[in-house]
N, C-alpha and C positions, 0 to 999 in steps of 0.2 A: 737784730730784727724784731725780737720780742719786745725790746724796749720801745721801739717805734710804735708797735701796736698799743702798748700801754700808754705812751704819750698821746696817741691819737684819741684815746678814749677817756682821758682825764677831764674832769670838770672843774678842777681847782687850779688857779694860777700857781700857787705855791708848790703843789704836787707836780705840775707840768715843768716848772723850773728845776725842781729836784731831779726828776726823771731825765731831763735834758742834760743836766750836769753829769749824771752817772753815764748816760749814753755817750756823751762827748768824751769822757775819759777813756772809754773803750775804743772809740773811733781814733783818738789821737795815738793810742798805743798801737793800733793796727797800722795806721799810716807810718808811724815810726819804724815798725818792723819791715814794712814794704820797702821804704827807702833805705833802711839799714843793710839790706842784702844786695842792693844794686852794685856796689863795687866788687862784690865777690862772684857775680854771675859770669862776667867775661871782662876781666880788667882792661884789655885794650880798647874796648868800646863802651866804657862806662857812661860817657855822655849820651850816646844813642839809647842805651837802656834806661837812663834816667828820663830822657825825653818820652819814651814809650810809657813808662810808669806815670809820668805827669799827665800825658795825653789821656790815659785811662780815667784819671780823676776829672779832667775837663769834660770828657765824653759823658760820664755819669751825671755831672752837674747840668749839662745841656738837656739830657734825656729827662731827668727829674724836673727840671725847670719847665719843660714842655708838658710834662704830666700835671704839674700844678696849674699850668695855664689852661689846660683842656678839661680837667676833671674837677669835681668838687673837692674841697680840701681833705675831707676824711677819706675819700676814695684814693686820692693821691698819696696820702700817708700809708694806706693799706697796700697800694702798689709798691711803694718804696720798701715797706717792711717785708713784703712777699719776695721781692728781688734779693734783699739782704739774706733772708732765711734760705732761699734757694741756692744762693752762691756759697753759703757756708756749709 
């Protein structure tokens, strides 16, 4: 979440790309750990659990897509960062 706040306040393209790469690395690790535990939650219903985990990602994408459509760009990034910080 803090990386999104930093990204939203950068004025340099190079710094913004660097921050996004670092943030993306952490996001990929979190996604991998989320999908990595799916087979161990309840083995007989692995497909259902994988569907629920995947649906959560799609729900977040739709919500933040609407946020970026309805808000100014900086406000939308602040909303996204706040949600990430609150969930962690």
